[in-house]
Structures are given as structure tokens and as C-alpha cells.
C-alpha positions in Angstrom: -44.3 7.1 22.8 -41.5 4.8 24.5 -38.2 4.3 22.0 -38.1 1.3 20.5 -35.4 -1.2 21.5 -33.1 -2.9 19.3 -34.0 -6.7 18.8 -32.0 -8.9 21.1 -29.0 -10.4 20.0 -29.1 -13.5 19.2 -25.8 -15.4 20.5 -24.0 -13.0 23.2 -21.4 -15.4 23.7 -18.0 -13.2 23.4 -14.8 -15.3 23.1 -11.7 -13.1 23.1 -8.6 -15.1 21.9 -5.4 -15.4 24.1 -2.1 -16.6 23.0 1.4 -16.6 24.6 3.1 -13.3 23.8 -0.4 -11.8 24.0 -0.6 -8.2 23.0 -2.0 -6.6 26.5 -3.3 -3.2 25.2 -5.3 -4.7 22.2 -6.5 -7.2 24.9 -7.6 -5.0 27.3 -9.7 -2.8 24.8 -12.0 -5.9 24.1 -12.0 -6.9 27.8 -13.2 -3.4 28.5 -15.6 -3.5 26.0 -17.2 -6.8 26.2 -15.9 -8.3 29.6 -17.1 -5.8 32.4 -20.0 -6.0 34.2 -22.0 -2.9 33.3 -25.3 -2.2 35.7 -26.3 0.3 34.0 -26.9 -2.0 31.0 -30.0 -3.7 32.2 -30.4 -6.0 28.6 -30.6 -9.4 29.6 -28.5 -10.4 26.1 -25.5 -8.2 27.0 -22.4 -10.0 26.0 -20.8 -12.7 28.0 -17.2 -13.0 27.9 -14.4 -16.0 28.1 -10.8 -15.9 27.1 -10.0 -19.1 24.6 -6.5 -20.2 25.1 -4.8 -20.7 21.4 -1.1 -22.5 22.9 -0.5 -24.5 25.5 -0.6 -22.8 29.3 0.6 -21.2 30.8 0.6 -18.3 28.7 2.4 -15.1 29.4 1.7 -11.6 28.1 4.1 -9.5 26.1 7.5 -8.7 28.1 6.8 -11.9 30.0 5.8 -9.9 33.1 2.1 -11.2 33.4 0.2 -14.7 33.2 -3.1 -15.3 31.5 -5.9 -17.2 33.0 -8.7 -18.7 30.4 -11.7 -20.2 30.5 -10.7 -23.2 28.3 -9.2 -23.8 24.6 -10.2 -23.2 21.2 -13.5 -25.5 21.7 -14.9 -22.3 23.4 -15.3 -21.1 19.6 -17.5 -23.5 18.9 -20.6 -21.8 20.0 -19.5 -18.3 20.3 -21.5 -15.3 18.4 -18.1 -13.1 18.1 -14.9 -14.1 18.5 -12.0 -11.5 19.0 -8.6 -11.6 18.1 -6.3 -9.2 19.6 -3.5 -8.3 18.0 -1.0 -11.3 17.3 2.2 -11.3 18.3 3.8 -10.7 15.0 3.0 -9.9 11.3 5.2 -12.7 10.1 4.4 -14.7 12.7 3.3 -18.3 12.2 -0.7 -19.1 12.5 -1.6 -22.3 14.3 -3.2 -24.6 12.0 -5.6 -25.8 14.6 -6.8 -21.8 15.1 -7.3 -21.8 11.5 -9.5 -24.6 11.7 -11.3 -23.7 14.7 -12.2 -20.0 12.9 -13.0 -21.8 9.7 -15.8 -23.4 11.5 -17.2 -20.9 13.8 -17.3 -18.3 10.4 -19.1 -21.2 8.8 -22.0 -21.4 11.3 -22.0 -17.4 11.3 -19.9 -16.1 13.9 -18.8 -13.0 13.6 -15.4 -12.0 13.8 -13.2 -9.4 14.9 -9.6 -8.3 14.5 -7.6 -5.8 16.6 -4.9 -4.2 14.4 -1.9 -7.2 13.6 -4.9 -9.9 14.0 -5.7 -9.4 10.7 -3.4 -11.9 9.8 -4.9 -14.5 11.9 -7.9 -13.9 9.6 -6.1 -13.6 6.3 -3.9 -16.8 7.0 -7.3 -18.6 7.7 -8.5 -17.3 4.3 -11.6 -15.4 6.0 -10.7 -12.1 4.1 -11.3 -13.2 0.4 -13.1 -11.2 -1.3 -13.7 -8.6 1.3 -12.2 -5.3 2.3 -10.0 -5.2 5.3 -7.5 -2.6 7.2 -4.9 -2.7 10.1 -2.1 -0.3 11.3 -0.5 1.9 8.8 3.1 0.7 10.0 1.9 -3.4 9.3 0.7 -2.2 5.8 3.8 -3.1 3.6 4.6 -6.1 5.4 0.9 -7.4 5.4 0.9 -6.8 1.8 4.0 -9.2 0.6 2.9 -11.1 3.3 -1.0 -11.9 1.9 -0.7 -9.6 -1.4 -4.5 -10.9 -2.8 -5.9 -9.0 0.4 -7.6 -5.9 -0.5 -6.3 -3.3 2.2 -7.8 0.0 3.1 -4.9 2.2 4.6 -7.0 5.2 5.7 -9.7 3.8 7.7 -9.9 3.5 11.3 -11.7 0.1 11.1 -13.8 -1.9 8.1 -17.3 -3.8 8.8 -17.7 -6.7 6.3 -20.7 -8.0 8.2 -19.8 -11.0 9.6 -16.0 -10.1 9.6 -14.4 -6.9 10.9 -10.7 -5.7 11.1 -9.6 -2.2 12.5 -6.5 -0.7 12.1 -3.8 0.5 14.8 -4.2 -0.4 18.9 -6.7 2.6 19.6 -8.9 1.9 16.1 -9.5 -1.3 18.0 -11.5 0.7 20.6 -13.5 2.4 17.4 -14.3 -0.7 16.1 -15.4 -2.4 19.5 -17.8 0.6 19.9 -19.3 0.1 16.8 -20.2 -3.4 17.3 -21.8 -2.2 20.5 -23.6 0.3 18.3 -24.7 -1.7 16.0 -26.0 -4.8 18.4 -27.4 -2.2 20.9 -28.2 1.1 19.6 -26.4 4.4 19.9 -28.0 4.9 23.1 -25.7 2.0 25.1 -22.6 2.5 23.0 -22.8 6.1 24.4 -23.3 4.8 27.5 -20.3 2.5 27.1 -17.8 5.1 25.8 -18.8 7.3 28.4 -17.7 5.2 31.0 -14.5 4.6 29.1 -14.4 8.6 28.7 -13.8 8.5 24.8 -15.9 10.1 22.0 -18.8 7.3 21.0 -17.6 8.3 17.3 -14.1 9.6 16.0 -14.2 11.6 13.0 -11.6 11.1 10.1 -9.5 7.5 9.3 -6.0 6.3 10.0 -4.4 8.6 7.1 -4.4 11.5 9.9 -1.9 9.5 11.8 0.3 8.4 8.9 4.1 10.7 8.0 5.5 9.4 5.2 5.7 11.9 2.8 8.8 10.5 1.3 9.2 6.9 0.6 12.0 5.4 2.4 12.5 3.3 -0.2 14.0 6.7 -2.7 17.5 6.3 -1.6 19.8 8.8 -2.7 18.6 9.0 -6.6 16.4 12.2 -5.7 17.5 13.4 -2.3 18.8 16.7 -3.3 15.6 17.4 -5.3 13.7 16.2 -2.2 15.8 18.6 0.1 15.2 21.7 -2.5 11.0 20.9 -2.7 10.9 21.0 1.0 12.7 24.3 1.4 10.6 25.8 -1.5 7.3 24.2 -1.0 5.2 27.9 -1.4 6.8 27.7 -5.0 4.8 25.8 -7.8 6.8 22.4 -8.9 4.9 21.2 -12.2 6.5 18.1 -13.9 8.6 19.7 -16.0 10.2 21.8 -13.3 10.6 18.7 -11.4 12.7 17.0 -14.0 14.7 20.1 -15.1 15.7 20.0 -11.3 16.8 16.7 -10.9 18.5 16.6 -14.9 16.1 14.6 -16.7 13.9 14.7 -18.9 10.2 14.6 -18.2 9.3 11.1 -19.4 12.5 9.4 -18.2 12.1 11.5 -14.5 8.7 9.8 -14.3 9.6 6.6 -15.0 12.4 6.9 -12.4 10.3 8.6 -10.0 7.7 5.8 -9.9 10.3 3.2 -9.7 12.7 4.8 -7.0 9.4 6.2 -4.6 6.2 3.8 -5.9 4.2 6.9 -6.5 4.0 9.8 -8.9 5.3 12.9 -8.8 2.4 15.3 -8.3 1.1 12.5 -5.0 4.0 12.6 -3.4 4.2 16.7 -3.5 0.6 16.3 -2.4 1.4 14.4 0.2 4.8 16.4 1.4 2.3 19.9 1.1 -0.1 18.2 3.4 2.0 17.2 5.9 3.5 20.7 6.1 -0.2 21.7 6.8 -0.3 19.2 9.6 2.6 20.3 11.1 2.0 24.1 11.4 -1.9 23.3 12.3 -0.3 21.6 14.9 2.8 24.2 15.7 0.9 27.4 14.8 -2.0 29.8 15.3 -1.9 30.3 11.2 -5.2 30.9 9.5 -5.9 28.3 7.1 -5.4 31.0 4.5 -2.0 31.9 5.5 -1.0 27.6 5.7 -2.1 27.4 2.3 0.0 30.0 0.8 2.8 28.7 2.8 2.2 25.4 1.6 1.9 26.1 -2.2 -1.9 25.1 -2.5 -2.7 28.9 -2.9 -5.9 29.0 -1.7 -7.7 27.8 1.2 -10.4 26.0 -0.3 -8.1 24.2 -2.3 -6.7 23.4 0.5 -9.7 22.0 2.3 -10.6 19.5 0.0 -7.3 18.2 -0.6 -7.1 17.7 3.6 -10.6 16.3 4.2 -10.1 13.8 0.7 -6.9 12.8 2.3 -7.9 12.8 6.0 -11.3 12.9 6.1 -11.7 15.6 8.5 -11.3 19.8 8.2 -8.1 21.0 9.0 -10.2 22.6 11.9 -10.9 19.3 13.3 -7.0 18.3 12.9 -6.1 21.4 14.7 -8.1 20.6 17.8 -7.5 17.2 17.9 -3.7 17.6 17.5 -2.2 20.9 18.7 0.6 21.7 21.1 -0.6 24.9 21.4 -3.4 24.3 23.7 -4.2 28.0 25.5 -4.2 30.2 21.6 -6.8 30.1 19.5 -6.7 30.2 15.8 -8.9 32.0 13.0 -10.0 29.0 10.7 
């Protein structure tokens, strides 16, 4: 029995924004997925790619070394089925009112709008993320949250699909989101063809939490510096809140209040993050089994480690080791 094709894409017109100071890597991602001729894909409704200039010409890419050739200006958004925002020049940079108006008009008539990394600020400034979940690169989260305190940001995922509005985390996560949209439009088989040509996995397991390396909040200052140093060197030991408070020379109540004020998190969450960072380090640089790593990092049992690792990072320790290990010729018992 022949395999059923997905329904025809109602509007295959795809428009990518280009602006002065264009983020080249992010733009290259969307152009690679939606702009290349693909003779292996014979569907007549395959994407038709155009580039719209946001700023007056000439446009130069980030670094000023390359000029960008466009197909027109913001008028191209008027009939686009999908609009791509490949990053923005700064998470604190101004977004032209004309661009916001054009995006709102496009969204009102049903166009899909996708952002990569810092491109989220364009969607937020246009008011397109109200009542929607979104994400961006973990390094931008604090700045974006300060600029748009009403945003519902998910810091752990590679991308968020809210139907009409789609956002991705860091630059490479834009590739995950673009492949997801291809899969949504044309099915897994065609998305796999595109991924194979890109020599990437059609779908990555886990979220961007696997890349975050921030177990000690930077704003903690020196108030708990001695405590942090001691816990890090004695991470295998039990550290209940009462012991943390005693080591810091405070009552439990005072400790909890000051720790929250200084770090923005709880002692329990901080300790878990610190232990998971130790796990990641050992998975990357050693051949120790998960059982041994659990003991060294204070989890006690391998099952407990696996539970917290999957809950926080969205993947198993084995998957993480395979992806990030620095000992490619050795194997580990997991």
C-alpha cells in the first residue's frame, strides 16, 4: 500500500529577514534549510525562499565584511507563509517600528513566524509572544527577562512550537527548529532527507540545559565564597541545610533568607546543580561507571543520579557521555 503524502503546504513562500549587522551563522541555517534547491524532493509545494531587507541598503553582515543582496523590503512579508528572524543584532537593540507593524500584520493574516536565538526580542517587541511560551539562548535569558518581564521563558528546551509562533534557543538549536518545521510540513521522511544532506541528526534528544555551566550564580559575591569552596571540595558528603547553615556561621532561618537573596535560588537546588556539574565533568573526562560517579558526586545510588540527570538535562548519562566525552577511544560501563 503506497505511503500517504502529507497535505500540500498552503503557502510555501518563506521570507527571511536581513538587517545591518546580520548574524551570519543563524542566517546561514535558515537559508540552508529553506533556500537551497533540492532535486531529491519533488513536491511542487516545496519552500520558495526570499530575503527581505529590514534596514536601508546596503546591508552588511556581522563584522562588516560581507554585503547582503536582498529580494526586496518589508513589503515581502505581506504574502509570506513563513517569516524567519535569524537572530538580532543585540538582545538590547532597538527593533524598528515598521518591522513590528509588518510582523503583526503578517501574524494577523495567519503567517507563521520563527525566530532563532536572539531573534526572540523582535517577536517580543512586536507583541507576538504575549500568552505564549518561548525560549532563547541560555546566555540571553536574564537580559531578555529584564527587558520583557511578562515573557514566559522556558530555559531548558531547544525550541518551542506554539503553532503559529516558533522560537529556538542558541544558534544551532535553530537548525533543530527548522528541521522540526520541515517535519511538521512534509513529514518525517522528507525531514530526514534534509537532515541527511546536512549530516545532522533529524532530532536531537534533550534540551539546552545540557550545555549550561552555571552551578554557582555570579551575583552571590563573597558572602558564601568559603562555603561554596568547601562544599565543592567535599561534594561526596551529605550537606543538609542545617550543616550548610552551620558552616556559614548562621542560623537556619537567616541562612535560607540570605542564600536566596544572594543567589536567587535555594540551597537544595544549588547543591543539586553543583553535583550534576560534577557528574557532567566526570562523564566527559573519565571512564568511571555511573555507580562510581554517583558516589563521588554525593548522589549515593546510580538510580538517584539517573533520575535527577534526566529530569534536569532531558537525557540519560549514557547519552550525555556519548555526545560530550573527550576520551573517544575508550568505553565506559554505564
